[in-house]
FIRO-90200 format. One line per field, with one value per residue (C-alpha): residue number from 1; x, y, z. Coordinates in Angstrom, 1 decimal. Layout:
<nodes>
pos [NUM  ...]
xx [X  ...]
yy [Y  ...]
zz [Z  ...]
</nodes>
This chain:
<nodes>
pos [1  2  3  4  5  6  7  8  9  10  11  12  13  14  15  16  17  18  19  20  21  22  23  24  25  26  27  28  29  30  31  32  33  34  35  36  37  38  39  40  41  42  43  44  45  46  47  48  49  50  51  52  53  54  55  56  57  58  59  60  61  62  63  64  65  66  67  68  69  70  71  72  73  74  75  76  77  78  79  80  81  82  83  84  85  86  87  88  89  90  91  92  93  94  95  96  97  98  99  100  101  102  103  104  105  106  107  108  109  110  111  112  113  114  115  116  117  118  119  120  121  122  123  124  125  126  127  128  129  130  131  132  133  134  135  136  137  138  139  140  141  142  143  144  145  146  147  148  149  150  151  152  153  154  155  156  157  158  159  160  161  162  163  164  165  166  167  168  169  170  171  172  173  174  175  176  177  178  179  180  181  182  183  184  185  186  187  188  189  190  191  192  193  194  195  196  197  198  199  200  201  202  203  204  205  206  207  208  209  210  211  212  213  214  215  216  217  218  219  220  221  222  223  224  225  226  227  228  229  230  231  232  233  234  235  236  237  238  239  240  241  242  243  244  245  246  247  248  249  250  251  252  253  254  255  256  257  258  259  260  261  262  263  264  265  266  267  268  269  270  271  272  273  274  275  276  277  278  279  280  281  282  283  284  285  286  287  288  289  290  291  292  293  294  295  296  297  298  299  300  301  302  303  304  305  306  307  308  309  310  311  312  313  314  315  316  317  318  319  320  321  322  323  324  325  326  327  328  329  330  331  332  333  334  335  336  337  338  339  340  341  342  343  344  345  346  347  348  349  350  351  352  353  354  355  356  357  358  359  360  361  362  363  364  365  366  367  368  369  370  371  372  373  374  375  376  377  378  379  380  381  382  383  384  385  386  387  388  389  390  391  392  393  394  395  396  397  398  399  400  401  402  403  404  405  406  407  408  409  410  411  412  413  414  415  416  417  418  419  420  421  422  423  424  425  426  427  428  429  430  431  432  433  434  435  436  437  438  439  440  441  442  443  444  445  446  447  448  449  450  451  452  453  454  455  456  457  458  459  460]
xx [-0.2  1.1  1.7  0.1  -2.4  -2.3  -1.3  -4.7  -7.1  -5.7  -6.3  -10.0  -10.7  -9.6  -12.0  -14.7  -14.5  -13.9  -17.2  -19.0  -17.6  -18.7  -21.7  -22.4  -21.0  -23.5  -26.1  -25.2  -25.0  -28.5  -29.8  -28.4  -29.8  -33.6  -33.1  -30.9  -29.0  -30.9  -29.4  -30.4  -32.5  -30.9  -33.4  -36.0  -34.1  -33.9  -37.6  -38.0  -35.6  -37.1  -40.7  -39.5  -38.5  -42.0  -43.9  -41.5  -42.3  -46.1  -45.6  -43.2  -43.6  -47.2  -49.2  -47.4  -48.5  -51.9  -53.1  -51.1  -52.7  -56.2  -56.1  -55.9  -52.6  -52.6  -52.1  -49.9  -46.8  -48.1  -50.0  -47.1  -45.2  -47.7  -46.5  -42.5  -41.4  -42.6  -40.4  -38.5  -39.6  -40.7  -37.8  -36.3  -39.3  -38.4  -35.0  -35.1  -37.8  -41.2  -39.9  -39.2  -42.9  -44.7  -42.1  -40.6  -41.6  -43.9  -47.3  -50.4  -50.5  -46.8  -43.7  -40.5  -39.1  -36.4  -35.0  -34.4  -33.9  -31.7  -32.0  -29.8  -28.8  -31.3  -28.7  -27.7  -29.0  -32.8  -35.7  -37.1  -40.6  -41.2  -38.7  -36.3  -35.1  -34.2  -31.6  -33.5  -32.9  -34.9  -37.8  -37.2  -37.3  -40.1  -42.3  -40.9  -42.6  -45.9  -45.4  -44.5  -47.7  -50.2  -50.0  -49.6  -53.4  -54.6  -53.2  -55.6  -58.3  -57.3  -55.9  -56.0  -56.8  -54.3  -51.2  -48.7  -46.9  -49.6  -50.2  -46.2  -47.1  -50.2  -48.4  -45.3  -48.4  -50.1  -47.8  -46.8  -50.1  -51.7  -50.2  -47.0  -49.3  -51.9  -49.2  -47.7  -51.6  -51.8  -48.3  -45.8  -45.1  -47.6  -49.8  -53.9  -55.1  -52.0  -53.2  -49.7  -47.9  -49.7  -53.0  -55.6  -58.3  -57.5  -57.8  -56.2  -54.8  -52.3  -50.8  -52.2  -56.7  -56.6  -52.9  -52.9  -56.3  -58.9  -56.8  -55.3  -59.3  -61.1  -58.2  -58.9  -62.5  -62.0  -59.1  -61.6  -64.4  -62.3  -60.8  -63.7  -64.6  -62.3  -63.8  -66.7  -67.1  -69.6  -70.8  -67.7  -65.9  -63.1  -62.0  -58.9  -56.3  -54.0  -55.7  -52.7  -50.9  -53.1  -53.7  -49.3  -50.1  -52.7  -50.8  -46.9  -49.7  -50.9  -47.6  -45.8  -49.2  -46.8  -44.2  -47.3  -49.7  -46.6  -44.2  -45.7  -45.5  -41.4  -40.3  -40.2  -42.4  -46.0  -47.8  -46.5  -47.4  -50.3  -50.9  -49.7  -52.6  -55.1  -53.8  -53.7  -57.4  -59.3  -57.6  -59.1  -62.7  -62.4  -62.0  -64.7  -67.1  -67.0  -66.7  -70.2  -71.6  -70.7  -71.9  -75.4  -75.9  -74.4  -74.7  -71.1  -67.8  -64.8  -60.7  -60.8  -64.1  -62.2  -58.2  -60.5  -62.4  -58.7  -57.9  -60.5  -59.7  -56.2  -57.3  -60.3  -57.8  -54.8  -56.5  -57.2  -54.7  -52.5  -55.7  -58.0  -58.2  -58.0  -62.0  -62.7  -60.1  -61.9  -65.2  -64.1  -62.8  -66.2  -67.6  -65.7  -65.7  -69.4  -69.5  -66.7  -68.5  -71.4  -69.7  -68.1  -70.8  -74.0  -72.8  -69.8  -73.2  -75.5  -73.2  -71.4  -68.1  -65.8  -62.8  -61.3  -59.4  -62.2  -59.6  -62.2  -65.2  -62.0  -59.1  -61.3  -64.5  -63.0  -60.3  -63.5  -65.2  -62.0  -61.9  -65.3  -65.8  -62.8  -63.9  -66.0  -63.2  -59.9  -59.2  -56.5  -56.0  -54.0  -52.2  -52.7  -51.2  -54.6  -55.7  -53.2  -51.7  -54.3  -54.5  -57.4  -57.3  -54.5  -56.5  -56.0  -58.6  -59.4  -60.0  -61.0  -63.4  -66.9  -69.1  -66.9  -63.8  -66.1  -66.7  -63.4  -62.8  -65.4  -64.0  -60.8  -62.1  -64.5  -61.6  -59.1  -61.9  -62.4  -58.7  -58.0  -61.1  -61.7  -57.3  -57.1  -60.2  -58.0  -55.0  -56.6  -57.6  -54.2  -52.2  -55.4  -55.0  -51.3  -50.9  -54.2  -55.0  -56.3  -54.5  -56.6  -58.6  -56.5  -53.2  -56.5  -57.3  -54.0  -53.4  -51.4  -48.1  -47.9  -48.4  -47.2  -44.0  -43.4  -43.1  -45.3  -45.9  -46.0  -44.0  -44.4]
yy [0.1  3.9  4.7  8.0  6.6  5.0  8.1  9.7  6.7  6.2  10.0  9.7  6.8  9.5  12.2  9.5  7.8  11.8  12.7  9.5  10.3  14.1  12.6  10.6  13.2  15.6  13.4  12.4  15.5  16.5  13.7  14.7  17.7  16.4  14.4  15.7  13.8  14.2  15.8  16.6  19.4  20.3  22.6  19.0  17.0  19.1  19.5  15.5  14.2  16.7  15.5  11.7  12.7  14.1  11.2  9.1  11.5  11.3  7.4  8.1  9.9  11.3  8.2  6.2  9.0  9.3  5.5  5.6  7.6  6.3  3.2  1.8  2.2  -1.4  -1.2  1.5  0.0  -2.2  -0.3  1.8  -1.1  -2.0  1.0  0.5  -2.8  -2.2  0.8  -2.2  -4.3  -3.1  -1.5  -4.6  -6.0  -2.4  -3.3  -7.0  -6.6  -4.4  -1.3  -3.2  -4.9  -1.8  0.4  -1.8  -2.5  -5.5  -6.0  -4.3  -5.1  -5.7  -5.1  -7.6  -8.4  -9.0  -5.6  -3.6  -6.8  -5.6  -2.0  -2.6  0.4  2.7  5.1  8.8  9.4  9.7  7.6  10.5  7.6  8.9  11.2  13.7  15.8  13.9  10.5  7.5  6.7  9.5  8.5  5.1  6.6  8.6  6.0  3.8  6.1  5.5  1.4  2.4  4.0  2.5  -1.2  0.5  2.8  -0.2  -1.4  0.7  -1.7  -4.3  -2.7  -4.3  -8.1  -9.2  -11.4  -10.3  -12.7  -13.1  -9.6  -9.5  -12.2  -10.9  -7.6  -9.2  -11.3  -7.5  -5.5  -8.0  -9.1  -6.4  -3.3  -3.8  -4.5  -1.5  1.0  -0.6  -0.3  3.4  4.4  2.0  2.1  0.5  0.0  -0.1  2.7  4.6  7.8  9.2  6.1  4.0  2.1  1.3  3.0  6.7  6.9  10.2  9.7  12.5  11.1  7.5  7.5  4.1  2.6  4.0  5.3  3.0  -0.2  0.4  1.3  -1.5  -3.6  -2.4  -3.2  -6.9  -7.2  -6.4  -8.3  -11.6  -10.9  -10.5  -7.4  -6.8  -8.4  -6.2  -4.2  -2.3  -2.8  -0.9  2.1  1.4  5.7  6.8  7.2  10.6  12.4  14.8  12.0  12.2  15.7  16.0  13.2  15.0  17.7  16.0  14.2  17.2  19.1  15.5  15.4  18.7  16.2  13.4  15.5  18.3  15.4  13.8  16.4  14.9  18.4  22.4  23.7  25.3  22.3  20.9  25.1  23.3  20.4  22.5  25.2  22.2  19.9  22.5  24.2  20.8  20.0  23.3  22.1  18.8  19.5  23.0  20.5  17.9  20.1  21.7  18.8  17.2  20.5  20.9  17.2  16.6  20.1  20.1  20.1  17.7  18.2  14.6  14.6  18.0  15.9  13.4  16.0  17.2  13.8  13.3  16.5  15.4  11.8  13.3  15.6  13.0  12.1  15.1  17.2  18.0  18.3  21.0  24.5  25.9  26.6  23.2  21.6  23.0  21.7  18.2  18.5  20.0  17.5  14.8  16.0  16.1  12.2  10.9  11.8  9.5  7.1  6.6  7.8  6.3  3.5  1.3  2.0  0.4  -2.4  -3.0  -3.5  -2.5  -0.9  0.1  3.8  4.4  3.3  2.5  5.3  8.1  6.2  4.5  6.7  10.3  8.7  7.6  11.0  12.4  10.4  10.5  14.0  14.6  12.8  16.4  18.8  17.9  21.4  21.7  24.8  23.3  20.1  21.1  17.5  16.0  16.9  16.2  13.3  10.7  8.6  6.9  4.9  7.1  10.3  12.9  11.8  15.1  13.8  17.2  16.7  15.1  12.4  10.3  10.8  10.0  6.6  6.1  6.8  5.0  2.1  2.6  2.8  -0.4  -2.4  -1.3  -2.1  -5.8  -6.3  -5.5  -6.7  -10.2  -10.3  -9.6  -12.0  -14.4  -14.2  -13.7  -17.0  -18.4  -17.2  -17.7  -21.4  -21.4  -19.3  -17.9  -14.5  -13.6  -13.5  -15.7  -13.6  -14.0  -12.4  -9.6  -9.3  -8.2  -6.3  -6.6  -4.9  -7.4  -9.9  -10.1  -7.7  -8.1  -4.6  -1.8  1.8  3.4  2.4  3.5]
zz [0.3  -0.7  2.6  2.0  1.1  4.4  6.2  4.6  5.4  9.5  9.3  8.0  9.7  13.0  12.4  11.9  14.9  16.1  15.2  16.4  20.3  20.1  18.5  21.5  23.9  22.8  22.4  26.2  27.6  25.8  27.6  31.4  30.5  29.8  33.2  36.1  38.3  41.8  44.1  47.8  49.1  52.7  53.2  53.0  54.6  57.8  57.5  57.1  59.7  62.6  61.0  61.5  65.1  66.1  64.5  66.8  69.6  68.7  70.4  73.2  75.1  73.5  73.1  76.1  78.5  76.4  76.9  80.7  81.9  81.0  82.5  86.1  88.0  88.4  84.5  83.8  83.1  81.4  78.7  78.6  77.4  74.3  72.7  74.4  72.8  69.7  68.6  68.8  67.3  63.9  63.5  63.2  60.9  59.0  58.4  57.8  54.9  55.9  54.0  50.9  51.0  51.6  49.2  46.4  42.8  43.1  42.2  43.4  46.6  47.9  47.2  46.5  50.0  48.6  46.6  49.9  52.1  55.0  53.3  50.7  48.4  50.7  51.2  50.4  47.1  46.5  45.6  42.8  42.7  46.4  47.4  45.2  47.7  50.4  50.6  50.2  53.5  55.3  53.4  54.6  58.4  58.2  56.8  60.0  62.5  61.1  60.9  64.7  65.8  63.8  65.5  68.9  68.3  68.7  72.1  73.8  72.9  74.7  77.9  80.7  79.5  77.4  77.5  76.5  74.4  72.5  72.0  70.7  68.4  66.9  66.2  64.1  62.0  62.0  60.2  58.0  57.0  57.0  57.4  55.2  52.4  53.1  53.1  49.5  48.2  49.2  49.1  47.0  43.7  41.6  44.8  43.6  45.4  44.2  42.6  41.6  41.0  38.9  40.6  39.4  41.4  43.0  46.5  48.1  51.7  52.1  55.6  57.0  56.7  55.4  56.1  59.4  61.4  59.3  59.6  63.0  64.3  62.6  63.8  67.7  67.7  66.4  68.8  71.8  70.7  70.3  73.5  75.5  78.9  80.8  84.3  85.8  82.9  83.0  86.0  87.7  87.1  85.1  85.8  84.7  87.5  86.2  83.9  83.5  82.4  79.2  78.8  78.5  76.2  74.4  73.9  73.0  69.8  68.8  68.1  66.5  64.5  62.5  61.9  60.8  58.3  57.0  56.8  54.6  52.2  51.9  51.4  53.1  50.8  50.6  50.3  53.9  55.3  54.1  55.7  58.7  59.4  57.7  60.6  63.3  62.2  62.8  66.0  67.3  65.3  66.8  70.6  70.4  68.7  71.0  74.0  72.7  72.1  75.6  77.1  75.6  76.5  79.7  81.1  81.7  79.5  80.6  80.4  78.9  76.3  75.2  74.6  72.6  70.7  69.6  68.7  67.0  65.1  64.2  62.9  61.1  58.6  58.4  55.3  53.7  55.2  52.1  50.1  51.8  52.0  55.8  56.2  54.3  57.0  60.0  58.9  58.4  62.1  63.2  61.5  63.2  66.4  67.1  65.1  67.0  70.5  68.8  68.3  71.5  74.3  72.2  69.4  72.3  74.4  71.4  70.9  74.7  72.9  75.3  73.1  76.5  75.6  72.2  69.8  67.1  68.2  67.8  65.7  62.8  63.1  62.9  59.4  58.2  58.2  56.7  54.1  52.6  53.1  51.6  48.3  47.9  49.2  47.3  45.4  42.9  44.6  47.7  45.8  41.8  41.4  41.7  38.5  36.1  37.4  37.7  33.9  32.8  29.3  28.4  29.3  33.1  34.7  37.5  41.1  42.2  45.0  43.2  43.3  41.6  43.8  46.8  45.2  45.0  48.6  49.3  48.0  50.0  53.2  52.7  51.2  54.1  56.5  55.8  55.1  58.5  60.3  58.6  58.7  61.9  62.8  61.2  63.3  66.2  66.0  65.4  68.4  70.7  69.5  69.8  73.5  74.3  74.0  77.6  81.1  83.7  86.2  88.9  87.2  85.5  89.3  90.4  87.3  84.6  85.7  88.2  86.3  83.4  84.2  87.8  88.3  89.5  88.7  91.7  94.6  97.9]
</nodes>
């Protein structure tokens, strides 16, 4: 070959390769520009870490004090232990496979438990499917606190007579077979009810009306009925041993609830502020309506009634907090306080069940009220994404308040109640068969503090 021809061929080849490399680089740069890398926003991360701590505070010391003050003094420690032990147990399950079942991709009903097994791959980089501006690990921790408090709510219905070993076994089964799947269905990518990430039926639930309050409330009712009434109920008075503790717990719940609801915006922007405001005004409305109703019907307002109204207002607004205006939130809170008052004072008496601390009447009835009212009050002014995100047959479907969205909400409520109720009944029968659910009469008589834990809350 002529050496000049060889040199010219090499030069031409290099030029072609250089052009291809330039073209590839340009194409890659254009793609990167179109889909920029996810970066952590330190302000958003700070708010979510603070919210995570606030939600944990709702369990300890919030729920621990609230429930602990409402039982008799011989059952204070055992009632507090019910919440305390779940902080450890649920954290362990969440680390091993719980988070993966709830938030990994899978099918419409649960995520693949192996995807994030032992939290592999859950690190400092954001997960763009859920929260693009905070570390994936922060999102995981925030959701963990919901998984802790949800089963802890159930404990209030069965206080003062449940065997501790049975309680532990039931809770491990319940979070695995009911909470984790339900969490995926409502909030997980591809979940059946997820309105934003490919669900089949768009159910709006901002911070846990179905996932937290209805599931725990229905399960609490079933647990209380299967377990049976406390010895002496309702013949003997079973008054709270220390309302002051319960009031302190109520205040901690109200403060912690800002992390619960406003934190669910998953950033420190305007939606978090809106959810914060909705939460506060609904709690105030719930306290006012419960107090006014009790005052009107009984001639005097009770302190514990006002506290219960506050919690009712908080439970009622939880699913709606990121979707409704302040006036709508106040209206929802007013309705929640009244409806929950009658659920606790009339419904409970009519059906004669012993829900020790009124978990069903406040949390379940309250959140059902909030979920259904949200079907009419959901506003694109507060959350524009509900008008532009959900797709059906290639067309955008608005989820703004309407009879159609009310029906979606009703389906979500009914499914949650059925799953929690039937699932809880089956699990209770299994646990009862294996180890027995209830303490014996002597253990109940001396109190669960001594009989289950060998300790006493008050020693002279």
